[in-house]
C-alpha positions, 0 to 999 in steps of 0.5 A, a space after each residue: 109189919 113183918 114178924 119173925 116166925 120159926 121156919 120149917 123146911 125139909 131136911 133135904 135142903 139143909 147143908 148138913 142134912 143126914 144122908 144127903 151128902 155134900 151140896 153146894 153152898 147157897 149164898 143169897 144176895 139182896 139189896 135195893 134196886 141199883 145197888 149193884 147185886 147183879 154186878 156183884 154176882 157177875 164179878 163173883 162168877 168171873 173170879 171164881 168160875 175157874 176154881 168152882 162149879 157155880 150156878 146162879 138163880 135170879 129173881 125178878 118180879 115180871 121179867 128175866 132182866 138180871 138173868 139176861 144180863 148175866 147171859 149177855 156178859 157170858 159170866 157162866 155157861 147158859 145152862 148154869 143160870 136160871 131165872 125165877 119170875 116171882 110175880 109178887 114182892 121180891 122178898 116173898 120168893 126169898 123169905 115167905 114162899 121159897 118153893 120156886 127158888 128151891 125148884 130152880 136150884 134143883 133144876 140147876 143141879 139136874 142140868 149140870 150135876 153137883 155144884 160147889 156154889 149157888 148164888 141166889 140174887 133177890 129182886 130189888 128190895 128194901 132194907 127189910 129183905 132177908 133170905 129164909 134159912 131154908 133157902 140160903 146158908 149165908 146172905 150178902 146185903 148190897 147197898 151203895 153210897 149213892 143211896 145215902 150215907 145214912 143207910 147203915 144208920 137206919 139199919 133194917 134186917 138187911 143191914 143188921 143181920 146179913 152175914 156180909 154187908 157190902 157198901 158198893 160204889 165208893 168211887 162215887 162218894 166224892 160226887 154224891 157227898 157221902 161220908 164213908 167214915 160215917 158209914 163205917 162207924 154206923 155199920 160197925 154200931 149196927 152190926 157188931 162183929 159181922 163184917 162190912 166191906 167198902 168197895 166198887 165191885 164193878 172196878 178193877 179188883 173191887 170184888 176181891 174182898 167179897 170173893 175172899 169171904 165166899 172162899 172162907 165160907 166154903 173152907 169153913 163148910 169143908 172143915 165142918 164149921 158153920 
């Protein structure tokens, strides 16, 4: 069973590290396979790319599938998308040995110059997936109603600790018998004051509340907040 241990990482990777100047806000996106993580990344890029300098790092075990999807859909210039092949359980590269992802972020910055926002997408994982605080500043966890309306009740670090929980594909609820009211109650019980949004990121303005949350985090950093 995973146990929490104090994290030690170089000051240069901290958002407010002395002497480093400002750096991009790093946002981690985790969640089970098929929940809509890549769709969320793509939609965020489309909405925010005209106002922010964005880079993306994807994680897959043995392929570049998620990065290739983003490249095919031209959500960003190719030089702003980097793929990491973890070769192991997805959470290893985002929580336990984050060196490959840190190198990928550095590669992005060397290619493109300073960035405002870096989105780091985990490979498909389970409800225990969390990002190291040495890798990301805030994390989003994406679940979908087709995965079962009991997911918020079951909890797990991804549901209970993420800075934003996204309940995706709500348009499917009527087809899969998901009780959205129950999911909202369970999410509130598990998460307390932490926010949850119910949406369908692939439809219309579905990513708008997620993009608004990212803008709020950027504004808080600019204002000197957490």
